[in-house]
N, C-alpha and C positions, 0 to 999 in steps of 0.2 A: 504494500500500500504506500502511496506517495502522499506526503504531508503538504502543508501550505508552501514550504520552501522548495518543493520539487524533489525532496530527498526521501528515500525510503526510511522506515522507522529504524532499520538497522544502521543506516548512515547517520541518522540523528542521534542514536545511542553512542555511536563511535565518536561523533563530534563532542557530545556532552562529556564522555569519559576523558577525552584528550584535554578538554578545557579544565577539568578537575585536576588532572595530573600537572599540567603546566601552570595553573594558577598558583600552586604551592611554590613552584620555582620563582615566580615573579614576586612573591611576598618575602623571599629570603633577602636579608641585607647583603649589599655588595661588600666583599672583603676589603679591608683597609688598604692592603697592598695594591689591589686593582684600582682603587680610587686614587692612590698616589701615582700610579703609572699614567692614568688618564690626565691627571693634573700636569705631569711632566710633559706629556705630548701636547697638551694645550699651550703650555708655556713656550715650547719649541715652535709651534705653529705661529704664535704671536710674534716671536722673535724673528722668524723668517719673513713675516709680512712687512716688517719695518725696513 
């Protein structure tokens, strides 16, 4: 059976389960080391633009 979105109920279940799995990942904090690396890259970009 196809729902309003044009997807079968199985596809809708898969979508919902994937959302649940990846939602947990998006709620985790970014590690400090990664934030520091991003800051360094941004500083280098700004220095190169001058």
